[in-house]
N, C-alpha and C positions, 0 to 999 in steps of 0.2 A: 504494500500500500504506500503510495507516495506521501512524502512529508509536505504538508501544506503550511505556508507561512504568509504573513502580510508583507508583500514586496514593497519596500519604500520607493523603489525606482518606478515601478509600474503603478504604484498606489492602489493595489488591489491584492486579494488573496491569490496565490499562485503556487505551483509546485516548487518546493525548495530543492536545493542542490543535494546530491547524494552524499557528498563528503566536503570537508573544508578544502577549498581549492587554492587558498592563499595562506601563508604562515602568519603566526602571531595574533595579537589582539585584533588587528584589522581583518585578518582572515576569519576570526570568530564572528565579527560584526557582519561581514559579507555573507557568511554561511547562514546567519540568523535573519538577515534582512533583505538579501538579494536572491531572487528566484533564478531558476535555470534559464529561463527566457532572457532575463536581464543580463545574466552573466554571458550568455552567448552573444548578445549585442555588444557587450564590452570587448569580448575577444575579437570581434570583427573590427571594432574601432581601434583597438590596440594594434592590430596588424597594420592597419592603414597608417597610424601614427609612426610606427617603427619604420615602415617603408618610406613614407614621405619625408620624415626628418632624418632618415638614414642613421637611426639609433643602433648602437652596439650594446646588446644586453649583457656583455661581459664587462662593460664600463659602469662603474658605480654611479656616476653622474647621470647616465642615461637610464639606469634602473630607477633612480630617484625621480627622474622626470616622468617616467611611465607610471610610477605609483601616484605621483601628484595628479596626473591626468585621470587616472582611474578613480581617485577620490572625487574629483570634480564631476566626472561623468556619472558615477553611481549615486552620489549623495548630494549633488548640487540642489536638488529640489527640497531637501529636508533640513539642511544645516549648512553653516559656514565651515569651511575647512581651514 
């Protein structure tokens, strides 16, 4: 049976993710508040950002930039980051 959560991105009840897909406290927040559908939308956006900005995910500065963009994308409607 799927896990149903209130997705803060979609602003409605939706199927939650099967597992925590991001580490740490932010990962717990994503797991509890972001649905599978919203997470898939983020993955598409992330791929676009990496390609357009030519980011290197081995570079710590680029990793921090993607995390910042992820917070803005997923939580911009509900809170200030």
